[in-house]
C-alpha positions in Angstrom: 9.6 12.0 -15.7 10.3 9.7 -12.8 10.0 6.2 -14.0 8.9 4.9 -10.6 5.7 7.0 -10.8 2.8 7.5 -13.1 0.3 10.4 -13.2 -2.4 8.2 -11.5 0.0 7.1 -8.8 1.1 10.7 -8.2 -2.5 11.9 -7.9 -3.3 9.0 -5.5 -0.6 10.4 -3.2 -2.9 13.3 -2.4 -5.7 11.0 -1.1 -4.1 10.0 2.2 -3.1 13.6 2.9 -6.7 14.9 2.4 -8.0 12.0 4.5 -5.5 12.9 7.2 -6.7 16.5 7.1 -10.3 15.3 7.7 -9.2 13.2 10.7 -7.0 16.0 12.1 -10.0 18.5 11.8 -12.0 16.3 14.1 -9.1 15.8 16.5 -8.7 19.5 16.8 -12.5 19.9 17.4 -12.2 17.1 20.0 -9.3 18.8 21.9 -11.2 22.1 21.8 -14.1 20.4 23.6 -12.2 18.8 26.5 -8.6 20.0 26.3 -6.7 23.0 27.6 -5.1 25.8 25.6 -1.7 24.2 25.3 -3.1 20.9 24.1 -5.2 22.8 21.5 -2.1 24.7 20.2 0.0 21.5 20.0 -2.7 19.7 18.1 -3.2 22.5 15.6 0.5 23.0 15.1 1.2 19.3 14.9 -1.6 18.6 12.5 -0.5 21.5 10.3 3.1 20.3 10.1 2.0 16.7 9.3 -0.4 17.9 6.5 2.2 20.2 5.0 4.8 17.5 5.1 2.6 15.0 3.3 1.5 17.5 0.8 5.1 18.6 0.0 6.0 15.0 -0.9 2.8 14.6 -3.0 3.5 17.9 -4.8 7.1 17.0 -5.5 6.0 13.7 -6.9 3.4 15.3 -9.2 5.7 18.0 -10.5 8.4 15.5 -11.2 6.0 13.1 -12.9 4.6 15.9 -15.1 8.2 17.1 -15.9 7.4 20.5 -14.6 10.3 20.6 -12.2 12.3 18.4 -9.9 12.0 20.4 -6.7 13.9 17.9 -4.6 13.7 19.8 -1.4 9.9 19.3 -1.3 10.5 15.6 -0.9 13.1 16.1 1.8 10.9 18.6 3.6 8.5 15.7 4.4 10.9 14.3 7.0 11.6 17.7 8.6 7.9 18.4 9.1 6.4 15.0 9.9 8.6 14.1 12.8 7.9 17.2 15.0 4.3 17.3 13.7 3.4 13.8 14.9 5.3 14.4 18.1 3.3 17.6 18.8 0.0 15.7 18.0 1.1 12.9 20.4 1.8 15.5 23.2 -1.6 17.1 22.6 -3.6 13.9 22.7 -1.7 12.5 25.8 -2.6 15.7 27.7 -6.2 15.2 26.8 -6.1 11.5 27.7 -4.6 12.4 31.1 -7.5 14.8 31.6 -9.9 12.1 30.6 -8.3 9.6 33.0 -8.6 12.1 35.8 -12.2 12.6 35.0 -12.8 8.8 35.0 -11.0 8.6 38.3 -13.0 11.4 39.7 -15.6 10.1 37.5 13.8 1.1 5.3 15.6 1.7 1.9 18.9 3.5 1.6 18.4 6.8 3.5 20.5 9.8 4.4 21.7 9.4 8.1 20.0 12.6 9.1 16.6 11.2 8.2 16.9 8.2 10.5 16.1 9.9 13.9 13.4 11.9 12.2 11.8 8.8 10.7 12.0 7.0 14.1 10.4 10.0 15.9 7.7 10.3 13.2 6.9 6.5 13.3 6.9 6.2 17.1 5.0 9.4 17.7 2.4 8.4 15.1 1.9 5.0 16.5 1.7 6.5 20.0 -0.9 9.0 18.7 -3.1 6.3 17.2 -2.7 4.0 20.3 -3.8 6.7 22.7 -6.7 7.7 20.5 -7.8 4.0 20.3 -7.5 3.8 24.2 -9.7 7.0 24.5 -12.2 5.6 22.1 -12.5 2.3 24.0 -13.0 4.2 27.3 -15.6 6.4 25.7 -17.3 3.2 24.4 -16.8 4.4 20.8 -15.8 1.0 19.7 -16.0 1.5 16.0 -13.7 4.5 16.3 -11.2 2.4 18.2 -11.3 -0.2 15.5 -10.7 2.5 12.9 -7.6 3.6 14.8 -6.4 0.1 15.0 -6.8 -0.3 11.3 -4.7 2.8 10.8 -2.0 1.3 13.1 -2.0 -1.9 11.1 -1.7 0.0 7.8 1.2 2.1 9.2 3.0 -1.1 10.3 2.3 -2.5 6.8 3.9 0.6 5.3 6.9 0.3 7.5 7.3 -3.4 6.5 7.3 -2.4 2.8 9.9 0.4 3.3 12.7 -1.8 2.0 13.1 -3.3 -1.4 12.8 -2.2 -5.0 10.2 0.6 -5.4 8.5 -0.6 -8.6 5.4 1.0 -9.9 3.3 -1.9 -8.7 4.8 -1.7 -5.2 4.2 2.0 -5.2 0.5 1.5 -6.0 0.2 -1.0 -3.2 1.9 1.3 -0.7 -0.2 4.2 -1.6 -3.3 2.1 -1.4 -2.4 0.9 2.1 -1.6 4.5 3.1 -4.9 5.7 1.7 -6.9 3.1 3.7 -5.0 3.9 6.9 -5.6 7.7 6.6 -9.3 7.2 5.7 -9.6 5.0 8.8 -7.9 7.7 10.8 -10.4 10.3 9.4 -13.4 8.1 10.1 -12.1 7.3 13.6 -11.7 11.0 14.3 -15.2 11.8 13.3 -16.7 9.0 15.4 -14.7 9.8 18.5 -15.4 13.5 18.2 -19.1 12.8 17.8 -19.1 10.5 20.9 -17.3 13.1 23.0 -19.5 15.9 21.8 -22.6 13.9 22.8 -21.1 13.0 26.2 -20.2 16.6 26.9 -23.7 17.8 26.0 -25.1 15.5 28.7 -23.0 17.1 31.4 -20.7 15.2 33.8 -19.3 11.8 33.0 -21.9 9.0 33.6 -21.7 7.1 36.9 -20.6 4.0 35.0 -17.3 5.7 34.4 -16.8 6.9 38.0 -14.0 5.3 39.9 -12.6 3.5 36.8 -8.9 3.3 37.3 
């Protein structure tokens, strides 16, 4: 059994992944409402990669904690999947945001070297994703959704700040707690933004108040 983890901590690791899945579901629905085929595909593919990457790490931790097996490659797979996953999600949401803008106008610890560029891509893409979604939420006047995405950003930065140092059980609990809060905020933000966009789309063209906004 990995001494850094307990069964409760290992099970907690599934919470942010499931919360992310909820948020990703609403993002895909959002892109299907106002995006094009390419943005829909990139969002679906990116969300799937991120979810599988997070679940692979959680599954490795659970199997290791329960002394079932130490399938180490499941842990390493996280970096391989998360980096391109978040990047694809960022591309998808940027394409949607550009369409929205046009409408408004018209109307670390020790780490293997190979992981470093993947971690940088994952972090920057994820922050960019949350930032663009927050911008979209503000422009749609879905202010609570924007706040949720900002909370998710703060939690992600908090996780990055705790990346170095000894990974004790207490520290692991704190990190997983922050991660869970961030992903739950992401899920809530996705639901709120999707609901607002769906309501706006059902009313037809963008309201006049948005016309000519740069």
